[in-house]
C-alpha positions as CSV (number, residue, x, y, z in Angstrom):
1,M,-8.1,-25.2,-5.2
2,R,-10.3,-24.3,-8.2
3,N,-8.9,-24.8,-11.5
4,R,-8.7,-21.3,-13.6
5,K,-7.3,-20.8,-16.7
6,R,-7.0,-17.1,-16.3
7,P,-5.2,-15.9,-13.4
8,P,-7.0,-13.6,-10.7
9,T,-6.8,-10.1,-10.7
10,H,-4.2,-8.6,-8.4
11,P,-5.6,-6.5,-5.6
12,G,-4.2,-3.5,-6.4
13,G,-6.1,-3.6,-10.0
14,I,-9.2,-3.8,-7.9
15,L,-8.2,-1.2,-5.6
16,K,-7.2,1.0,-9.0
17,R,-10.4,0.4,-10.7
18,Q,-13.2,-0.1,-8.5
19,Y,-11.9,2.6,-5.6
20,I,-9.2,4.9,-6.9
21,E,-10.3,6.0,-10.1
22,P,-14.2,6.2,-9.4
23,L,-13.3,8.4,-6.5
24,S,-11.2,10.1,-8.5
25,L,-8.3,9.9,-6.0
26,T,-4.5,10.5,-6.6
27,V,-2.2,8.3,-5.3
28,S,-0.7,11.0,-3.0
29,E,-4.2,11.7,-1.6
30,L,-4.5,7.8,-0.7
31,S,-1.4,7.5,0.7
32,E,-1.6,10.4,3.0
33,I,-5.4,8.6,4.2
34,L,-3.6,5.5,4.8
35,K,-0.7,6.9,6.4
36,V,1.7,4.8,4.3
37,S,4.4,5.9,1.8
38,R,3.5,7.1,-1.9
39,K,6.1,4.4,-2.8
40,T,4.3,1.7,-1.0
41,L,0.6,2.4,-2.4
42,S,2.3,2.8,-5.8
43,R,3.7,-0.5,-5.7
44,I,0.3,-2.1,-4.9
45,I,-1.4,-0.4,-7.4
46,N,0.9,-1.1,-10.4
47,E,0.9,-4.9,-9.1
48,H,4.4,-5.0,-8.1
49,G,3.6,-5.4,-4.3
50,S,1.5,-7.2,-2.1
51,V,-1.4,-6.4,0.3
52,S,0.0,-7.0,3.8
53,P,-2.3,-7.6,6.6
54,V,-1.5,-4.2,7.8
55,M,-2.5,-2.6,4.3
56,A,-5.5,-4.7,4.6
57,L,-6.7,-3.3,7.8
58,R,-5.9,-0.1,6.3
59,L,-7.7,-0.3,3.3
60,S,-10.6,-1.9,4.9
61,K,-11.0,0.8,7.5
62,A,-10.8,3.7,4.2
63,F,-13.2,2.1,2.0
64,N,-15.6,0.4,4.5
65,T,-14.9,-3.3,3.6
66,T,-13.3,-5.9,5.4
67,P,-9.5,-6.9,5.8
68,E,-10.5,-10.4,4.7
69,L,-11.5,-9.1,1.5
70,W,-8.1,-7.7,0.7
71,L,-6.3,-10.9,2.1
72,T,-8.3,-13.1,0.2
73,L,-7.6,-11.1,-3.0
74,Q,-3.8,-11.2,-2.3
75,Q,-3.9,-15.1,-1.3
76,N,-6.0,-16.1,-4.5
77,Y,-3.5,-14.1,-6.7
78,D,-0.1,-15.7,-5.1
79,L,-1.9,-18.9,-4.8
80,W,-2.7,-19.1,-8.6
81,Y,1.0,-17.9,-9.6
82,A,2.7,-20.0,-7.6
83,S,0.7,-22.9,-8.8
84,H,1.5,-22.1,-12.4
85,E,5.1,-21.2,-11.8
86,S,6.4,-24.4,-10.6
87,N,5.6,-28.2,-11.0
88,D,7.7,-29.4,-8.0
89,W,4.9,-29.2,-5.8
90,K,2.9,-32.0,-8.0
91,N,5.4,-34.6,-7.2
92,I,4.6,-34.6,-3.5
93,E,2.6,-37.6,-2.2
94,A,-0.1,-37.5,0.4
95,I,0.8,-38.7,3.7
96,A,-2.4,-38.7,4.7
97,V,-6.3,-38.7,3.4
């Protein structure tokens, strides 16, 4: 795991700044395109929800990206916060090298 001081950007922030704003889409418009509720999409955009595998597939189809892009962004975000919110995992001893 790479040691980063600054947290990775939430995929919702990237979705908002790199896709929604440049295309002048509203949350309602994009939620209709993605066939999800406005509330679900809003939670992701406002960085209160996670990108699930199904949502990654929807986003990849809508924006001609890969689902792996969205899942990797979410995984990097989650892993960084998990490693910084708890120190319990640091006390685990290696079983095998």
